[in-house]
SEFIZA-3560 file (N, C-alpha, C; in Angstrom, 3 decimals):
REM SEFIZA-3560
<numar><xx>0.823</xx><yy>-1.190</yy><zz>0.000</zz><atom>N</atom></numar>
<numar><xx>0.000</xx><yy>0.000</yy><zz>0.000</zz><atom>CA</atom></numar>
<numar><xx>0.872</xx><yy>1.261</yy><zz>0.000</zz><atom>C</atom></numar>
<numar><xx>1.764</xx><yy>1.378</yy><zz>0.973</zz><atom>N</atom></numar>
<numar><xx>2.655</xx><yy>2.530</yy><zz>1.025</zz><atom>CA</atom></numar>
<numar><xx>4.072</xx><yy>2.077</yy><zz>0.691</zz><atom>C</atom></numar>
<numar><xx>4.758</xx><yy>2.907</yy><zz>-0.040</zz><atom>N</atom></numar>
<numar><xx>6.158</xx><yy>2.600</yy><zz>-0.346</zz><atom>CA</atom></numar>
<numar><xx>7.041</xx><yy>3.132</yy><zz>0.772</zz><atom>C</atom></numar>
<numar><xx>7.934</xx><yy>2.288</yy><zz>1.232</zz><atom>N</atom></numar>
<numar><xx>8.844</xx><yy>2.699</yy><zz>2.300</zz><atom>CA</atom></numar>
<numar><xx>10.004</xx><yy>3.468</yy><zz>1.671</zz><atom>C</atom></numar>
<numar><xx>10.275</xx><yy>4.625</yy><zz>2.209</zz><atom>N</atom></numar>
<numar><xx>11.364</xx><yy>5.450</yy><zz>1.688</zz><atom>CA</atom></numar>
<numar><xx>12.489</xx><yy>5.494</yy><zz>2.715</zz><atom>C</atom></numar>
<numar><xx>13.558</xx><yy>4.800</yy><zz>2.419</zz><atom>N</atom></numar>
<numar><xx>14.725</xx><yy>4.817</yy><zz>3.297</zz><atom>CA</atom></numar>
<numar><xx>15.844</xx><yy>5.469</yy><zz>2.511</zz><atom>C</atom></numar>
<numar><xx>15.990</xx><yy>6.760</yy><zz>2.708</zz><atom>N</atom></numar>
<numar><xx>17.020</xx><yy>7.470</yy><zz>1.972</zz><atom>CA</atom></numar>
<numar><xx>17.816</xx><yy>8.409</yy><zz>2.862</zz><atom>C</atom></numar>
<numar><xx>17.501</xx><yy>8.461</yy><zz>4.145</zz><atom>N</atom></numar>
<numar><xx>18.176</xx><yy>9.410</yy><zz>5.026</zz><atom>CA</atom></numar>
<numar><xx>19.664</xx><yy>9.125</yy><zz>5.155</zz><atom>C</atom></numar>
<numar><xx>20.054</xx><yy>7.848</yy><zz>5.156</zz><atom>N</atom></numar>
<numar><xx>21.477</xx><yy>7.522</yy><zz>5.228</zz><atom>CA</atom></numar>
<numar><xx>22.208</xx><yy>8.033</yy><zz>4.000</zz><atom>C</atom></numar>
<numar><xx>21.633</xx><yy>7.823</yy><zz>2.838</zz><atom>N</atom></numar>
<numar><xx>22.256</xx><yy>8.306</yy><zz>1.607</zz><atom>CA</atom></numar>
<numar><xx>22.278</xx><yy>9.831</yy><zz>1.580</zz><atom>C</atom></numar>
<numar><xx>21.214</xx><yy>10.450</yy><zz>2.048</zz><atom>N</atom></numar>
<numar><xx>21.129</xx><yy>11.901</yy><zz>2.077</zz><atom>CA</atom></numar>
<numar><xx>22.217</xx><yy>12.473</yy><zz>2.977</zz><atom>C</atom></numar>
<numar><xx>22.350</xx><yy>11.914</yy><zz>4.173</zz><atom>N</atom></numar>
<numar><xx>23.358</xx><yy>12.384</yy><zz>5.121</zz><atom>CA</atom></numar>
<numar><xx>24.756</xx><yy>12.174</yy><zz>4.564</zz><atom>C</atom></numar>
<numar><xx>24.987</xx><yy>11.034</yy><zz>3.967</zz><atom>N</atom></numar>
<numar><xx>26.311</xx><yy>10.758</yy><zz>3.396</zz><atom>CA</atom></numar>
<numar><xx>26.646</xx><yy>11.745</yy><zz>2.283</zz><atom>C</atom></numar>
<numar><xx>25.681</xx><yy>12.092</yy><zz>1.480</zz><atom>N</atom></numar>
<numar><xx>25.930</xx><yy>13.029</yy><zz>0.382</zz><atom>CA</atom></numar>
<numar><xx>26.232</xx><yy>14.431</yy><zz>0.904</zz><atom>C</atom></numar>
<numar><xx>25.554</xx><yy>14.848</yy><zz>1.957</zz><atom>N</atom></numar>
<numar><xx>25.799</xx><yy>16.176</yy><zz>2.529</zz><atom>CA</atom></numar>
<numar><xx>27.170</xx><yy>16.216</yy><zz>3.203</zz><atom>C</atom></numar>
<numar><xx>27.550</xx><yy>15.131</yy><zz>3.852</zz><atom>N</atom></numar>
<numar><xx>28.813</xx><yy>15.095</yy><zz>4.588</zz><atom>CA</atom></numar>
<numar><xx>29.985</xx><yy>14.736</yy><zz>3.681</zz><atom>C</atom></numar>
<numar><xx>29.722</xx><yy>14.208</yy><zz>2.500</zz><atom>N</atom></numar>
<numar><xx>30.800</xx><yy>13.696</yy><zz>1.660</zz><atom>CA</atom></numar>
<numar><xx>31.906</xx><yy>14.695</yy><zz>1.363</zz><atom>C</atom></numar>
<numar><xx>31.630</xx><yy>15.992</yy><zz>1.212</zz><atom>N</atom></numar>
<numar><xx>32.770</xx><yy>16.889</yy><zz>0.994</zz><atom>CA</atom></numar>
<numar><xx>33.405</xx><yy>17.342</yy><zz>2.308</zz><atom>C</atom></numar>
<numar><xx>33.542</xx><yy>16.438</yy><zz>3.289</zz><atom>N</atom></numar>
<numar><xx>34.096</xx><yy>16.811</yy><zz>4.597</zz><atom>CA</atom></numar>
<numar><xx>35.494</xx><yy>17.397</yy><zz>4.457</zz><atom>C</atom></numar>
<numar><xx>36.258</xx><yy>16.889</yy><zz>3.513</zz><atom>N</atom></numar>
<numar><xx>37.622</xx><yy>17.387</yy><zz>3.346</zz><atom>CA</atom></numar>
<numar><xx>37.623</xx><yy>18.826</yy><zz>2.849</zz><atom>C</atom></numar>
<numar><xx>36.570</xx><yy>19.246</yy><zz>2.148</zz><atom>N</atom></numar>
<numar><xx>36.484</xx><yy>20.647</yy><zz>1.726</zz><atom>CA</atom></numar>
<numar><xx>36.257</xx><yy>21.555</yy><zz>2.932</zz><atom>C</atom></numar>
<numar><xx>35.418</xx><yy>21.114</yy><zz>3.861</zz><atom>N</atom></numar>
<numar><xx>35.193</xx><yy>21.898</yy><zz>5.076</zz><atom>CA</atom></numar>
<numar><xx>36.474</xx><yy>21.967</yy><zz>5.914</zz><atom>C</atom></numar>
<numar><xx>37.201</xx><yy>20.846</yy><zz>5.985</zz><atom>N</atom></numar>
<numar><xx>38.473</xx><yy>20.826</yy><zz>6.697</zz><atom>CA</atom></numar>
<numar><xx>39.467</xx><yy>21.787</yy><zz>6.052</zz><atom>C</atom></numar>
<numar><xx>39.508</xx><yy>21.786</yy><zz>4.736</zz><atom>N</atom></numar>
<numar><xx>40.401</xx><yy>22.676</yy><zz>4.011</zz><atom>CA</atom></numar>
<numar><xx>40.067</xx><yy>24.137</yy><zz>4.278</zz><atom>C</atom></numar>
<numar><xx>38.789</xx><yy>24.470</yy><zz>4.320</zz><atom>N</atom></numar>
<numar><xx>38.380</xx><yy>25.848</yy><zz>4.630</zz><atom>CA</atom></numar>
<numar><xx>38.795</xx><yy>26.242</yy><zz>6.041</zz><atom>C</atom></numar>
<numar><xx>38.605</xx><yy>25.349</yy><zz>6.987</zz><atom>N</atom></numar>
<numar><xx>38.981</xx><yy>25.650</yy><zz>8.373</zz><atom>CA</atom></numar>
<numar><xx>40.475</xx><yy>25.855</yy><zz>8.527</zz><atom>C</atom></numar>
<numar><xx>41.265</xx><yy>24.979</yy><zz>7.930</zz><atom>N</atom></numar>
<numar><xx>42.716</xx><yy>25.130</yy><zz>7.987</zz><atom>CA</atom></numar>
<numar><xx>43.163</xx><yy>26.410</yy><zz>7.285</zz><atom>C</atom></numar>
<numar><xx>42.499</xx><yy>26.723</yy><zz>6.206</zz><atom>N</atom></numar>
<numar><xx>42.802</xx><yy>27.938</yy><zz>5.458</zz><atom>CA</atom></numar>
<numar><xx>42.578</xx><yy>29.186</yy><zz>6.318</zz><atom>C</atom></numar>
<numar><xx>41.494</xx><yy>29.218</yy><zz>7.052</zz><atom>N</atom></numar>
<numar><xx>41.195</xx><yy>30.386</yy><zz>7.891</zz><atom>CA</atom></numar>
<numar><xx>42.163</xx><yy>30.503</yy><zz>9.067</zz><atom>C</atom></numar>
<numar><xx>42.545</xx><yy>29.355</yy><zz>9.648</zz><atom>N</atom></numar>
<numar><xx>43.520</xx><yy>29.388</yy><zz>10.735</zz><atom>CA</atom></numar>
<numar><xx>44.867</xx><yy>29.885</yy><zz>10.214</zz><atom>C</atom></numar>
<numar><xx>45.276</xx><yy>29.410</yy><zz>9.059</zz><atom>N</atom></numar>
<numar><xx>46.531</xx><yy>29.865</yy><zz>8.459</zz><atom>CA</atom></numar>
<numar><xx>46.477</xx><yy>31.359</yy><zz>8.154</zz><atom>C</atom></numar>
<numar><xx>45.358</xx><yy>31.831</yy><zz>7.652</zz><atom>N</atom></numar>
<numar><xx>45.201</xx><yy>33.267</yy><zz>7.379</zz><atom>CA</atom></numar>
<numar><xx>45.370</xx><yy>34.076</yy><zz>8.654</zz><atom>C</atom></numar>
<numar><xx>44.753</xx><yy>33.650</yy><zz>9.728</zz><atom>N</atom></numar>
<numar><xx>44.872</xx><yy>34.375</yy><zz>10.999</zz><atom>CA</atom></numar>
<numar><xx>46.324</xx><yy>34.423</yy><zz>11.467</zz><atom>C</atom></numar>
<numar><xx>47.034</xx><yy>33.307</yy><zz>11.375</zz><atom>N</atom></numar>
<numar><xx>48.439</xx><yy>33.281</yy><zz>11.787</zz><atom>CA</atom></numar>
<numar><xx>49.305</xx><yy>34.186</yy><zz>10.914</zz><atom>C</atom></numar>
<numar><xx>49.077</xx><yy>34.181</yy><zz>9.621</zz><atom>N</atom></numar>
<numar><xx>49.864</xx><yy>35.020</yy><zz>8.721</zz><atom>CA</atom></numar>
<numar><xx>49.583</xx><yy>36.507</yy><zz>8.933</zz><atom>C</atom></numar>
<numar><xx>48.352</xx><yy>36.847</yy><zz>9.253</zz><atom>N</atom></numar>
<numar><xx>48.027</xx><yy>38.251</yy><zz>9.525</zz><atom>CA</atom></numar>
<numar><xx>48.740</xx><yy>38.715</yy><zz>10.788</zz><atom>C</atom></numar>
<numar><xx>48.794</xx><yy>37.860</yy><zz>11.798</zz><atom>N</atom></numar>
<numar><xx>49.501</xx><yy>38.224</yy><zz>13.034</zz><atom>CA</atom></numar>
<numar><xx>50.996</xx><yy>38.363</yy><zz>12.761</zz><atom>C</atom></numar>
<numar><xx>51.558</xx><yy>37.487</yy><zz>11.938</zz><atom>N</atom></numar>
<numar><xx>52.995</xx><yy>37.503</yy><zz>11.674</zz><atom>CA</atom></numar>
<numar><xx>53.413</xx><yy>38.605</yy><zz>10.695</zz><atom>C</atom></numar>
<numar><xx>52.570</xx><yy>38.931</yy><zz>9.728</zz><atom>N</atom></numar>
<numar><xx>52.912</xx><yy>39.906</yy><zz>8.688</zz><atom>CA</atom></numar>
<numar><xx>51.804</xx><yy>40.949</yy><zz>8.531</zz><atom>C</atom></numar>
<numar><xx>51.650</xx><yy>41.855</yy><zz>9.485</zz><atom>N</atom></numar>
<numar><xx>50.568</xx><yy>42.841</yy><zz>9.422</zz><atom>CA</atom></numar>
<numar><xx>50.582</xx><yy>43.727</yy><zz>8.170</zz><atom>C</atom></numar>
<numar><xx>51.726</xx><yy>44.102</yy><zz>7.602</zz><atom>N</atom></numar>
<numar><xx>51.675</xx><yy>44.963</yy><zz>6.413</zz><atom>CA</atom></numar>
<numar><xx>51.075</xx><yy>44.278</yy><zz>5.177</zz><atom>C</atom></numar>
<numar><xx>51.016</xx><yy>42.968</yy><zz>5.148</zz><atom>N</atom></numar>
<numar><xx>50.518</xx><yy>42.250</yy><zz>3.976</zz><atom>CA</atom></numar>
<numar><xx>49.054</xx><yy>41.834</yy><zz>4.110</zz><atom>C</atom></numar>
<numar><xx>48.342</xx><yy>42.442</yy><zz>5.029</zz><atom>N</atom></numar>
<numar><xx>46.968</xx><yy>42.023</yy><zz>5.328</zz><atom>CA</atom></numar>
<numar><xx>46.081</xx><yy>42.017</yy><zz>4.084</zz><atom>C</atom></numar>
<numar><xx>46.102</xx><yy>43.067</yy><zz>3.303</zz><atom>N</atom></numar>
<numar><xx>45.218</xx><yy>43.157</yy><zz>2.133</zz><atom>CA</atom></numar>
<numar><xx>45.498</xx><yy>42.037</yy><zz>1.137</zz><atom>C</atom></numar>
<numar><xx>46.768</xx><yy>41.788</yy><zz>0.865</zz><atom>N</atom></numar>
<numar><xx>47.108</xx><yy>40.727</yy><zz>-0.092</zz><atom>CA</atom></numar>
<numar><xx>46.751</xx><yy>39.349</yy><zz>0.444</zz><atom>C</atom></numar>
<numar><xx>46.999</xx><yy>39.130</yy><zz>1.719</zz><atom>N</atom></numar>
<numar><xx>46.651</xx><yy>37.839</yy><zz>2.318</zz><atom>CA</atom></numar>
<numar><xx>45.146</xx><yy>37.596</yy><zz>2.273</zz><atom>C</atom></numar>
<numar><xx>44.392</xx><yy>38.601</yy><zz>2.661</zz><atom>N</atom></numar>
<numar><xx>42.930</xx><yy>38.446</yy><zz>2.673</zz><atom>CA</atom></numar>
<numar><xx>42.404</xx><yy>38.215</yy><zz>1.259</zz><atom>C</atom></numar>
<numar><xx>42.914</xx><yy>38.968</yy><zz>0.306</zz><atom>N</atom></numar>
<numar><xx>42.450</xx><yy>38.799</yy><zz>-1.076</zz><atom>CA</atom></numar>
<numar><xx>42.748</xx><yy>37.391</yy><zz>-1.582</zz><atom>C</atom></numar>
<numar><xx>43.943</xx><yy>36.901</yy><zz>-1.347</zz><atom>N</atom></numar>
<numar><xx>44.292</xx><yy>35.549</yy><zz>-1.800</zz><atom>CA</atom></numar>
<numar><xx>43.446</xx><yy>34.474</yy><zz>-1.150</zz><atom>C</atom></numar>
<numar><xx>43.245</xx><yy>34.597</yy><zz>0.145</zz><atom>N</atom></numar>
<numar><xx>42.459</xx><yy>33.588</yy><zz>0.851</zz><atom>CA</atom></numar>
<numar><xx>40.978</xx><yy>33.669</yy><zz>0.484</zz><atom>C</atom></numar>
<numar><xx>40.472</xx><yy>34.864</yy><zz>0.238</zz><atom>N</atom></numar>
<numar><xx>39.077</xx><yy>34.980</yy><zz>-0.192</zz><atom>CA</atom></numar>
<numar><xx>38.873</xx><yy>34.353</yy><zz>-1.565</zz><atom>C</atom></numar>
<numar><xx>39.824</xx><yy>34.525</yy><zz>-2.453</zz><atom>N</atom></numar>
<numar><xx>39.717</xx><yy>33.877</yy><zz>-3.767</zz><atom>CA</atom></numar>
<numar><xx>39.704</xx><yy>32.354</yy><zz>-3.618</zz><atom>C</atom></numar>
<numar><xx>40.585</xx><yy>31.828</yy><zz>-2.802</zz><atom>N</atom></numar>
<numar><xx>40.648</xx><yy>30.382</yy><zz>-2.594</zz><atom>CA</atom></numar>
<numar><xx>39.367</xx><yy>29.865</yy><zz>-1.945</zz><atom>C</atom></numar>
<numar><xx>38.933</xx><yy>30.528</yy><zz>-0.871</zz><atom>N</atom></numar>
<numar><xx>37.716</xx><yy>30.093</yy><zz>-0.182</zz><atom>CA</atom></numar>
<numar><xx>36.495</xx><yy>30.196</yy><zz>-1.084</zz><atom>C</atom></numar>
<numar><xx>36.436</xx><yy>31.232</yy><zz>-1.896</zz><atom>N</atom></numar>
<numar><xx>35.324</xx><yy>31.370</yy><zz>-2.837</zz><atom>CA</atom></numar>
<numar><xx>35.267</xx><yy>30.214</yy><zz>-3.813</zz><atom>C</atom></numar>
<numar><xx>36.432</xx><yy>29.798</yy><zz>-4.316</zz><atom>N</atom></numar>
<numar><xx>36.480</xx><yy>28.667</yy><zz>-5.243</zz><atom>CA</atom></numar>
<numar><xx>36.023</xx><yy>27.379</yy><zz>-4.555</zz><atom>C</atom></numar>
<numar><xx>36.416</xx><yy>27.179</yy><zz>-3.312</zz><atom>N</atom></numar>
<numar><xx>36.002</xx><yy>25.973</yy><zz>-2.577</zz><atom>CA</atom></numar>
<numar><xx>34.491</xx><yy>25.999</yy><zz>-2.329</zz><atom>C</atom></numar>
<numar><xx>33.948</xx><yy>27.148</yy><zz>-1.971</zz><atom>N</atom></numar>
<numar><xx>32.495</xx><yy>27.242</yy><zz>-1.765</zz><atom>CA</atom></numar>
<numar><xx>31.731</xx><yy>26.999</yy><zz>-3.066</zz><atom>C</atom></numar>
<numar><xx>32.266</xx><yy>27.445</yy><zz>-4.186</zz><atom>N</atom></numar>
<numar><xx>31.626</xx><yy>27.159</yy><zz>-5.472</zz><atom>CA</atom></numar>
<numar><xx>31.617</xx><yy>25.662</yy><zz>-5.753</zz><atom>C</atom></numar>
<numar><xx>32.695</xx><yy>24.977</yy><zz>-5.406</zz><atom>N</atom></numar>
<numar><xx>32.755</xx><yy>23.528</yy><zz>-5.582</zz><atom>CA</atom></numar>
<numar><xx>31.724</xx><yy>22.823</yy><zz>-4.697</zz><atom>C</atom></numar>
<numar><xx>31.603</xx><yy>23.257</yy><zz>-3.452</zz><atom>N</atom></numar>
<numar><xx>30.608</xx><yy>22.676</yy><zz>-2.542</zz><atom>CA</atom></numar>
<numar><xx>29.195</xx><yy>22.926</yy><zz>-3.078</zz><atom>C</atom></numar>
<numar><xx>28.938</xx><yy>24.148</yy><zz>-3.541</zz><atom>N</atom></numar>
<numar><xx>27.611</xx><yy>24.479</yy><zz>-4.079</zz><atom>CA</atom></numar>
<numar><xx>27.289</xx><yy>23.622</yy><zz>-5.295</zz><atom>C</atom></numar>
<numar><xx>28.265</xx><yy>23.390</yy><zz>-6.163</zz><atom>N</atom></numar>
<numar><xx>28.045</xx><yy>22.545</yy><zz>-7.339</zz><atom>CA</atom></numar>
<numar><xx>27.698</xx><yy>21.115</yy><zz>-6.925</zz><atom>C</atom></numar>
<numar><xx>28.432</xx><yy>20.582</yy><zz>-5.951</zz><atom>N</atom></numar>
<numar><xx>28.145</xx><yy>19.223</yy><zz>-5.488</zz><atom>CA</atom></numar>
<numar><xx>26.737</xx><yy>19.118</yy><zz>-4.900</zz><atom>C</atom></numar>
<numar><xx>26.325</xx><yy>20.108</yy><zz>-4.132</zz><atom>N</atom></numar>
<numar><xx>24.980</xx><yy>20.083</yy><zz>-3.551</zz><atom>CA</atom></numar>
<numar><xx>23.908</xx><yy>20.249</yy><zz>-4.624</zz><atom>C</atom></numar>
<numar><xx>24.167</xx><yy>21.081</yy><zz>-5.627</zz><atom>N</atom></numar>
<numar><xx>23.219</xx><yy>21.254</yy><zz>-6.729</zz><atom>CA</atom></numar>
<numar><xx>23.042</xx><yy>19.934</yy><zz>-7.486</zz><atom>C</atom></numar>
<numar><xx>24.162</xx><yy>19.239</yy><zz>-7.737</zz><atom>N</atom></numar>
<numar><xx>24.103</xx><yy>17.942</yy><zz>-8.413</zz><atom>CA</atom></numar>
<numar><xx>23.322</xx><yy>16.928</yy><zz>-7.593</zz><atom>C</atom></numar>
<numar><xx>23.532</xx><yy>16.946</yy><zz>-6.270</zz><atom>N</atom></numar>
<numar><xx>22.806</xx><yy>16.031</yy><zz>-5.398</zz><atom>CA</atom></numar>
<numar><xx>21.312</xx><yy>16.331</yy><zz>-5.437</zz><atom>C</atom></numar>
<numar><xx>20.933</xx><yy>17.601</yy><zz>-5.397</zz><atom>N</atom></numar>
<numar><xx>19.516</xx><yy>17.978</yy><zz>-5.443</zz><atom>CA</atom></numar>
<numar><xx>18.879</xx><yy>17.486</yy><zz>-6.736</zz><atom>C</atom></numar>
<numar><xx>19.589</xx><yy>17.614</yy><zz>-7.832</zz><atom>N</atom></numar>
<numar><xx>19.061</xx><yy>17.165</yy><zz>-9.119</zz><atom>CA</atom></numar>
<numar><xx>18.848</xx><yy>15.652</yy><zz>-9.123</zz><atom>C</atom></numar>
<numar><xx>19.834</xx><yy>14.899</yy><zz>-8.599</zz><atom>N</atom></numar>
<numar><xx>19.686</xx><yy>13.438</yy><zz>-8.527</zz><atom>CA</atom></numar>
<numar><xx>18.545</xx><yy>13.046</yy><zz>-7.600</zz><atom>C</atom></numar>
<numar><xx>18.391</xx><yy>13.756</yy><zz>-6.498</zz><atom>N</atom></numar>
<numar><xx>17.310</xx><yy>13.454</yy><zz>-5.549</zz><atom>CA</atom></numar>
<numar><xx>15.950</xx><yy>13.691</yy><zz>-6.198</zz><atom>C</atom></numar>
<numar><xx>15.800</xx><yy>14.764</yy><zz>-6.945</zz><atom>N</atom></numar>
<numar><xx>14.529</xx><yy>15.042</yy><zz>-7.615</zz><atom>CA</atom></numar>
<numar><xx>14.217</xx><yy>13.966</yy><zz>-8.650</zz><atom>C</atom></numar>
<numar><xx>15.244</xx><yy>13.493</yy><zz>-9.364</zz><atom>N</atom></numar>
<numar><xx>15.025</xx><yy>12.408</yy><zz>-10.319</zz><atom>CA</atom></numar>
<numar><xx>14.604</xx><yy>11.130</yy><zz>-9.596</zz><atom>C</atom></numar>
<numar><xx>15.223</xx><yy>10.868</yy><zz>-8.452</zz><atom>N</atom></numar>
<numar><xx>14.874</xx><yy>9.685</yy><zz>-7.680</zz><atom>CA</atom></numar>
<numar><xx>13.424</xx><yy>9.762</yy><zz>-7.213</zz><atom>C</atom></numar>
<numar><xx>13.027</xx><yy>10.919</yy><zz>-6.677</zz><atom>N</atom></numar>
<numar><xx>11.645</xx><yy>11.075</yy><zz>-6.211</zz><atom>CA</atom></numar>
<numar><xx>10.661</xx><yy>10.911</yy><zz>-7.352</zz><atom>C</atom></numar>
<numar><xx>10.987</xx><yy>11.454</yy><zz>-8.506</zz><atom>N</atom></numar>
<numar><xx>10.084</xx><yy>11.340</yy><zz>-9.655</zz><atom>CA</atom></numar>
<numar><xx>9.926</xx><yy>9.889</yy><zz>-10.090</zz><atom>C</atom></numar>
<numar><xx>10.986</xx><yy>9.103</yy><zz>-9.990</zz><atom>N</atom></numar>
<numar><xx>10.891</xx><yy>7.715</yy><zz>-10.442</zz><atom>CA</atom></numar>
<numar><xx>10.233</xx><yy>6.812</yy><zz>-9.394</zz><atom>C</atom></numar>
<numar><xx>10.379</xx><yy>7.084</yy><zz>-8.112</zz><atom>N</atom></numar>
<numar><xx>9.831</xx><yy>6.211</yy><zz>-7.077</zz><atom>CA</atom></numar>
<numar><xx>8.480</xx><yy>6.614</yy><zz>-6.554</zz><atom>C</atom></numar>
<numar><xx>8.135</xx><yy>7.843</yy><zz>-6.709</zz><atom>N</atom></numar>
<numar><xx>6.871</xx><yy>8.305</yy><zz>-6.124</zz><atom>CA</atom></numar>
<numar><xx>5.780</xx><yy>8.521</yy><zz>-7.165</zz><atom>C</atom></numar>
<numar><xx>5.919</xx><yy>7.858</yy><zz>-8.288</zz><atom>N</atom></numar>
<numar><xx>4.860</xx><yy>7.939</yy><zz>-9.287</zz><atom>CA</atom></numar>
<numar><xx>3.630</xx><yy>7.216</yy><zz>-8.752</zz><atom>C</atom></numar>
<numar><xx>2.471</xx><yy>7.730</yy><zz>-9.049</zz><atom>N</atom></numar>
<numar><xx>1.260</xx><yy>7.025</yy><zz>-8.584</zz><atom>CA</atom></numar>
<numar><xx>1.119</xx><yy>5.673</yy><zz>-9.282</zz><atom>C</atom></numar>
<numar><xx>0.687</xx><yy>4.706</yy><zz>-8.528</zz><atom>N</atom></numar>
<numar><xx>0.486</xx><yy>3.359</yy><zz>-9.079</zz><atom>CA</atom></numar>
<numar><xx>-0.672</xx><yy>3.367</yy><zz>-10.066</zz><atom>C</atom></numar>
<numar><xx>-0.512</xx><yy>2.660</yy><zz>-11.155</zz><atom>N</atom></numar>
<numar><xx>-1.551</xx><yy>2.632</yy><zz>-12.193</zz><atom>CA</atom></numar>
<numar><xx>-2.685</xx><yy>1.725</yy><zz>-11.832</zz><atom>C</atom></numar>
//
């Protein structure tokens, strides 16, 4: 009568899968803070470089999530069709 939907494990795994990207962002910010303390005259250049890098990583994360959303919508469309 009802279709059982067990997808939360896959959903969680897909959201967490870019864990290394989050780690990279965190390490990047810690390194930026240390470099700013060590080299105060270079603050503008350091911030600009790190913002460019972090922006690229966030774009990669956004692309992965967009791809996941598209696959999830296709999955829902194929499994939740009304029975004939």
